N, CA, C and O of each residue as an XYZ file, in Angstrom:
536
protein
N      83.617     43.544     93.480
C      83.252     42.973     92.197
C      83.107     44.117     91.202
O      82.435     45.103     91.504
N      83.705     44.016     90.050
C      83.561     45.071     89.045
C      82.172     45.038     88.431
O      81.620     43.959     88.214
N      81.593     46.209     88.146
C      80.271     46.260     87.544
C      80.179     45.502     86.227
O      79.091     45.056     85.860
N      81.288     45.342     85.501
C      81.267     44.675     84.199
C      80.849     43.205     84.307
O      80.633     42.545     83.290
N      80.738     42.698     85.520
C      80.305     41.328     85.741
C      78.896     41.103     85.192
O      78.557     39.989     84.793
N      78.079     42.147     85.171
C      76.702     42.072     84.702
C      76.561     42.767     83.356
O      77.345     43.651     83.011
N      75.542     42.348     82.600
C      75.239     43.013     81.337
C      73.755     42.879     81.078
O      73.114     41.938     81.545
N      73.214     43.822     80.332
C      71.808     43.763     79.944
C      71.717     43.950     78.441
O      72.586     44.562     77.819
N      70.641     43.410     77.867
C      70.442     43.492     76.428
C      69.089     44.135     76.165
O      68.057     43.496     76.369
N      69.072     45.395     75.712
C      67.806     46.081     75.443
C      66.960     45.380     74.375
O      65.746     45.577     74.324
N      67.587     44.568     73.526
C      66.868     43.874     72.466
C      66.210     42.586     72.945
O      65.361     42.023     72.254
N      66.603     42.120     74.132
C      66.012     40.884     74.668
C      64.562     41.150     75.041
O      64.170     42.297     75.258
N      63.784     40.111     75.113
C      62.369     40.261     75.417
C      62.075     40.698     76.839
O      61.046     41.323     77.093
N      62.966     40.378     77.773
C      62.726     40.683     79.181
C      63.101     42.130     79.493
O      64.057     42.665     78.932
N      62.337     42.765     80.398
C      62.711     44.127     80.826
C      64.112     44.137     81.432
O      64.574     43.137     81.981
N      64.771     45.274     81.324
C      66.149     45.391     81.794
C      66.282     45.093     83.286
O      67.240     44.444     83.705
N      65.310     45.569     84.101
C      65.411     45.324     85.536
C      65.274     43.836     85.846
O      65.883     43.347     86.797
N      64.483     43.110     85.055
C      64.337     41.668     85.247
C      65.647     40.973     84.880
O      66.097     40.075     85.591
N      66.255     41.391     83.773
C      67.534     40.801     83.366
C      68.579     40.968     84.463
O      69.278     40.016     84.809
N      68.685     42.177     85.008
C      69.690     42.439     86.036
C      69.375     41.664     87.315
O      70.278     41.101     87.934
N      68.119     41.631     87.709
C      67.724     40.879     88.901
C      68.119     39.418     88.767
O      68.700     38.841     89.687
N      67.805     38.818     87.623
C      68.121     37.406     87.407
C      69.624     37.168     87.389
O      70.089     36.140     87.880
N      70.388     38.097     86.835
C      71.839     37.929     86.803
C      72.441     37.984     88.205
O      73.356     37.224     88.521
N      71.932     38.873     89.034
C      72.438     38.953     90.403
C      72.067     37.683     91.166
O      72.896     37.126     91.886
N      70.829     37.227     91.010
C      70.406     35.984     91.665
C      71.258     34.806     91.198
O      71.663     33.962     91.998
N      71.522     34.762     89.902
C      72.343     33.679     89.356
C      73.760     33.742     89.936
O      74.330     32.714     90.301
N      74.323     34.947     90.019
C      75.679     35.094     90.562
C      75.747     34.601     92.002
O      76.742     33.999     92.405
N      74.700     34.851     92.776
C      74.654     34.367     94.155
C      74.480     32.849     94.160
O      75.143     32.138     94.915
N      73.577     32.368     93.307
C      73.272     30.934     93.281
C      74.479     30.083     92.923
O      74.655     28.994     93.469
N      75.310     30.571     92.012
C      76.475     29.779     91.589
C      77.726     30.095     92.402
O      78.792     29.533     92.149
N      77.598     30.990     93.374
C      78.727     31.294     94.240
C      79.674     32.345     93.713
O      80.735     32.564     94.297
N      79.316     33.008     92.613
C      80.165     34.091     92.102
C      80.108     35.301     93.034
O      81.046     36.096     93.092
N      79.008     35.429     93.757
C      78.864     36.443     94.807
C      78.677     35.701     96.117
O      77.746     34.909     96.259
N      79.555     35.954     97.072
C      79.492     35.277     98.361
C      78.741     36.111     99.389
O      78.571     37.319     99.227
N      78.297     35.447    100.441
C      77.663     36.143    101.554
C      78.598     37.227    102.069
O      79.790     36.992    102.270
N      78.047     38.413    102.281
C      78.828     39.535    102.775
C      79.528     40.339    101.700
O      80.074     41.405    101.984
N      79.521     39.854    100.481
C      80.205     40.571     99.401
C      79.412     41.816     99.003
O      78.184     41.802     98.929
N      80.149     42.875     98.752
C      79.536     44.153     98.392
C      79.192     44.172     96.909
O      79.991     43.772     96.063
N      77.983     44.646     96.615
C      77.563     44.832     95.227
C      78.060     46.192     94.742
O      78.360     47.067     95.553
N      78.150     46.373     93.429
C      78.515     47.701     92.907
C      77.502     48.742     93.385
O      76.352     48.413     93.677
N      77.936     49.986     93.459
C      76.999     51.048     93.839
C      75.930     51.189     92.767
O      76.140     50.823     91.611
N      74.795     51.718     93.160
C      73.701     51.945     92.212
C      74.188     52.828     91.072
O      73.980     52.519     89.899
N      74.835     53.923     91.426
C      75.304     54.875     90.424
C      76.361     54.253     89.508
O      76.317     54.431     88.291
N      77.302     53.531     90.096
C      78.370     52.902     89.313
C      77.842     51.850     88.352
O      78.247     51.802     87.191
N      76.930     51.000     88.841
C      76.374     49.952     87.990
C      75.490     50.550     86.903
O      75.508     50.089     85.761
N      74.723     51.569     87.251
C      73.880     52.239     86.256
C      74.748     52.838     85.147
O      74.425     52.720     83.965
N      75.835     53.470     85.532
C      76.737     54.072     84.544
C      77.357     52.995     83.651
O      77.384     53.137     82.429
N      77.851     51.927     84.261
C      78.511     50.854     83.516
C      77.565     50.182     82.527
O      77.957     49.859     81.406
N      76.307     49.970     82.950
C      75.336     49.261     82.109
C      74.498     50.203     81.246
O      73.649     49.769     80.467
N      74.760     51.507     81.404
C      73.999     52.520     80.658
C      72.501     52.400     80.957
O      71.658     52.411     80.060
N      72.209     52.284     82.253
C      70.834     52.205     82.745
C      70.530     53.440     83.575
O      71.436     54.127     84.048
N      69.257     53.709     83.745
C      68.830     54.753     84.656
C      69.123     54.260     86.073
O      68.883     53.095     86.388
N      69.637     55.134     86.916
C      69.952     54.743     88.295
C      68.706     54.241     89.023
O      68.809     53.386     89.902
N      67.533     54.761     88.668
C      66.297     54.295     89.299
C      66.033     52.821     88.992
O      65.447     52.113     89.812
N      66.459     52.358     87.823
C      66.285     50.949     87.460
C      67.131     50.071     88.365
O      66.643     49.068     88.886
N      68.386     50.432     88.557
C      69.277     49.659     89.430
C      68.782     49.742     90.871
O      68.800     48.742     91.589
N      68.346     50.913     91.295
C      67.824     51.063     92.657
C      66.604     50.160     92.864
O      66.444     49.567     93.930
N      65.754     50.057     91.857
C      64.578     49.172     91.940
C      65.012     47.720     92.113
O      64.455     46.992     92.935
N      66.010     47.303     91.334
C      66.526     45.934     91.441
C      67.022     45.683     92.861
O      66.682     44.663     93.461
N      67.810     46.588     93.398
C      68.359     46.421     94.738
C      67.236     46.400     95.778
O      67.280     45.599     96.711
N      66.241     47.264     95.631
C      65.104     47.273     96.569
C      64.363     45.936     96.535
O      64.018     45.379     97.577
N      64.122     45.428     95.321
C      63.421     44.151     95.188
C      64.222     43.013     95.808
O      63.661     42.156     96.490
N      65.532     43.005     95.574
C      66.383     41.961     96.144
C      66.426     42.070     97.671
O      66.479     41.057     98.369
N      66.403     43.280     98.174
C      66.389     43.467     99.627
C      65.054     42.984    100.204
O      65.029     42.330    101.247
N      63.972     43.297     99.544
C      62.642     42.865     99.986
C      62.543     41.330     99.992
O      61.856     40.754    100.835
N      63.232     40.677     99.050
C      63.241     39.221     98.974
C      64.210     38.585     99.974
O      64.266     37.361    100.092
N      64.970     39.412    100.689
C      65.898     38.889    101.681
C      67.204     38.386    101.099
O      67.916     37.618    101.745
N      67.526     38.808     99.889
C      68.737     38.332     99.226
C      69.923     39.249     99.508
O      71.056     38.779     99.616
N      69.674     40.549     99.628
C      70.738     41.493     99.941
C      70.293     42.391    101.089
O      69.107     42.476    101.409
N      71.255     43.048    101.693
C      71.015     44.086    102.696
C      71.651     45.369    102.191
O      72.751     45.353    101.639
N      70.954     46.477    102.383
C      71.476     47.773    101.976
C      71.526     48.683    103.195
O      70.556     48.798    103.944
N      72.669     49.324    103.378
C      72.846     50.281    104.458
C      73.252     51.607    103.837
O      74.278     51.687    103.161
N      72.449     52.661    104.063
C      72.817     53.968    103.503
C      74.236     54.370    103.920
O      74.608     54.289    105.091
N      75.005     54.799    102.937
C      76.370     55.218    103.191
C      77.394     54.094    103.142
O      78.589     54.352    102.999
N      76.947     52.862    103.257
C      77.858     51.710    103.207
C      77.722     50.930    101.921
O      78.717     50.451    101.377
N      76.486     50.794    101.420
C      76.274     50.065    100.181
C      75.364     48.869    100.362
O      74.718     48.700    101.397
N      75.331     48.043     99.326
C      74.490     46.840     99.311
C      75.384     45.605     99.327
O      76.388     45.534     98.617
N      74.998     44.640    100.149
C      75.800     43.438    100.356
C      74.922     42.200    100.248
O      73.735     42.238    100.571
N      75.520     41.100     99.791
C      74.818     39.825     99.781
C      74.554     39.462    101.239
O      75.460     39.493    102.073
N      73.331     39.125    101.527
C      72.913     38.866    102.905
C      73.682     37.696    103.521
O      73.874     36.658    102.887
N      74.114     37.884    104.761
C      74.861     36.855    105.491
C      73.934     35.776    106.038
O      74.178     34.587    105.831
N      72.889     36.173    106.724
C      72.004     35.229    107.407
C      71.078     34.548    106.410
O      70.399     35.205    105.620
N      71.063     33.247    106.457
C      70.147     32.495    105.610
C      70.506     32.534    104.142
O      69.647     32.282    103.296
N      71.761     32.845    103.810
C      72.125     32.963    102.400
C      71.985     31.632    101.672
O      71.729     31.622    100.468
N      72.146     30.518    102.364
C      72.016     29.225    101.698
C      70.582     29.021    101.214
O      70.357     28.648    100.063
N      69.620     29.265    102.093
C      68.219     29.131    101.689
C      67.843     30.112    100.601
O      67.141     29.759     99.653
N      68.304     31.328    100.733
C      68.012     32.342     99.718
C      68.708     32.000     98.407
O      68.170     32.248     97.328
N      69.902     31.432     98.504
C      70.620     31.038     97.304
C      69.865     29.944     96.567
O      69.759     29.973     95.341
N      69.339     28.977     97.316
C      68.553     27.917     96.677
C      67.316     28.518     96.018
O      66.974     28.163     94.890
N      66.655     29.421     96.717
C      65.474     30.058     96.148
C      65.853     30.875     94.917
O      65.132     30.877     93.919
N      66.990     31.569     94.992
C      67.452     32.341     93.840
C      67.728     31.423     92.663
O      67.393     31.750     91.524
N      68.335     30.279     92.931
C      68.636     29.330     91.857
C      67.352     28.817     91.224
O      67.260     28.732     89.999
N      66.363     28.475     92.034
C      65.111     27.976     91.464
C      64.354     29.084     90.744
O      63.675     28.822     89.752
N      64.460     30.321     91.231
C      63.838     31.452     90.522
C      64.446     31.623     89.136
O      63.725     31.820     88.158
N      65.767     31.548     89.051
C      66.455     31.698     87.768
C      66.076     30.553     86.834
O      65.794     30.769     85.655
N      66.074     29.338     87.371
C      65.706     28.176     86.550
C      64.267     28.291     86.063
O      63.975     27.994     84.905
N      63.373     28.718     86.937
C      61.965     28.868     86.562
C      61.797     29.885     85.442
O      61.034     29.662     84.502
N      62.506     30.991     85.543
C      62.437     32.015     84.498
C      62.962     31.471     83.175
O      62.366     31.717     82.125
N      64.065     30.737     83.213
C      64.629     30.168     81.985
C      63.667     29.169     81.349
O      63.497     29.148     80.130
N      63.047     28.349     82.178
C      62.084     27.366     81.650
C      60.860     28.074     81.085
O      60.371     27.703     80.017
N      60.361     29.082     81.783
C      59.223     29.863     81.267
C      59.557     30.467     79.908
O      58.741     30.425     78.987
N      60.754     31.025     79.785
C      61.174     31.620     78.516
C      61.214     30.572     77.407
O      60.780     30.828     76.284
N      61.737     29.388     77.731
C      61.827     28.320     76.729
C      60.441     27.847     76.299
O      60.206     27.619     75.112
N      59.531     27.698     77.244
C      58.171     27.258     76.908
C      57.453     28.328     76.089
O      56.753     28.014     75.126
N      57.629     29.586     76.474
C      57.018     30.684     75.711
C      57.539     30.683     74.270
O      56.769     30.860     73.326
N      58.838     30.485     74.109
C      59.439     30.438     72.772
C      58.898     29.254     71.979
O      58.568     29.395     70.802
N      58.805     28.088     72.616
C      58.277     26.896     71.939
C      56.837     27.128     71.501
O      56.449     26.755     70.394
N      56.059     27.738     72.365
C      54.659     28.007     72.011
C      54.570     28.973     70.839
O      53.720     28.813     69.962
N      55.444     29.975     70.820
C      55.426     30.943     69.712
C      55.808     30.277     68.389
O      55.482     30.782     67.315
N      56.504     29.137     68.477
C      56.894     28.379     67.290
C      55.884     27.283     66.960
O      56.130     26.439     66.098
N      54.745     27.303     67.653
C      53.637     26.359     67.439
C      54.015     24.922     67.807
O      53.473     23.972     67.242
N      54.930     24.769     68.740
C      55.262     23.442     69.245
C      54.097     23.011     70.142
O      53.645     23.781     70.990
N      53.619     21.795     69.955
C      52.460     21.326     70.714
C      52.836     21.000     72.157
O      54.011     20.838     72.485
N      51.833     20.909     72.999
C      52.064     20.573     74.398
C      52.711     19.198     74.530
O      53.624     19.017     75.335
N      52.247     18.236     73.749
C      52.866     16.900     73.797
C      54.332     16.949     73.363
O      55.172     16.257     73.939
N      54.641     17.759     72.358
C      56.029     17.896     71.916
C      56.884     18.554     73.003
O      58.020     18.146     73.242
N      56.328     19.571     73.653
C      57.057     20.246     74.740
C      57.339     19.255     75.866
O      58.440     19.224     76.416
N      56.338     18.451     76.202
C      56.543     17.449     77.265
C      57.629     16.454     76.876
O      58.472     16.109     77.704
N      57.623     15.991     75.639
C      58.641     15.036     75.177
C      60.030     15.669     75.205
O      60.997     15.040     75.633
N      60.122     16.898     74.754
C      61.404     17.613     74.759
C      61.900     17.777     76.189
O      63.079     17.564     76.474
N      60.996     18.157     77.086
C      61.357     18.367     78.490
C      61.836     17.066     79.123
O      62.864     17.046     79.800
N      61.098     15.982     78.905
C      61.492     14.690     79.472
C      62.855     14.249     78.937
O      63.673     13.725     79.693
N      63.106     14.455     77.647
C      64.396     14.087     77.069
C      65.522     14.922     77.683
O      66.596     14.400     77.981
N      65.272     16.203     77.867
C      66.283     17.084     78.445
C      66.580     16.699     79.890
O      67.741     16.627     80.294
N      65.542     16.454     80.657
C      65.733     16.037     82.049
C      66.503     14.720     82.093
O      67.383     14.545     82.936
N      66.185     13.807     81.206
C      66.888     12.529     81.145
C      68.364     12.685     80.838
O      69.195     11.943     81.361
N      68.695     13.661     79.978
C      70.109     13.903     79.643
C      70.860     14.504     80.824
O      72.017     14.155     81.061
N      70.219     15.402     81.567
C      70.897     16.124     82.627
C      70.821     15.437     83.993
O      71.628     15.724     84.877
N      69.858     14.535     84.165
C      69.694     13.804     85.426
C      69.564     12.306     85.162
O      68.593     11.690     85.601
N      70.521     11.711     84.455
C      70.366     10.293     84.096
C      70.321      9.366     85.317
O      69.657      8.329     85.297
N      71.029      9.750     86.367
C      71.075      8.895     87.560
C      69.740      8.848     88.296
O      69.517      7.952     89.110
N      68.850      9.802     88.022
C      67.575      9.859     88.724
C      66.427      9.299     87.878
O      65.269      9.351     88.290
N      66.748      8.769     86.705
C      65.714      8.181     85.848
C      65.454      6.750     86.290
O      66.366      6.026     86.690
N      64.216      6.369     86.211
C      63.842      5.003     86.636
C      63.965      4.029     85.519
O      63.691      2.843     85.702
């Protein structure tokens, strides 16, 4: 996979390592990264994204600790083979949770009330899951 698959935005509110972590989780969750697939090297990805190599190394360490990737010195980092389906589901819910948190934080900063947020959320869920509405 070419490192250009990922990007970070220093102007975004989230720290760069969080942005990269979420992008890797999302890529796994949607199947853009398959089990056993090799991730870019720490040095290569850091260079491509203009990040400190320690930032990319931190992301890889965190993903390894979460059981999402495996890293072998001299070989590289790979999407974990065992249990990738469960980890993929967890990665997908982690990404969704972060996106929802960001949206609620933004709504609150705009002085949207809790009742308004609930109404907006219910309407959105109804649009995206119409078959599950009673």
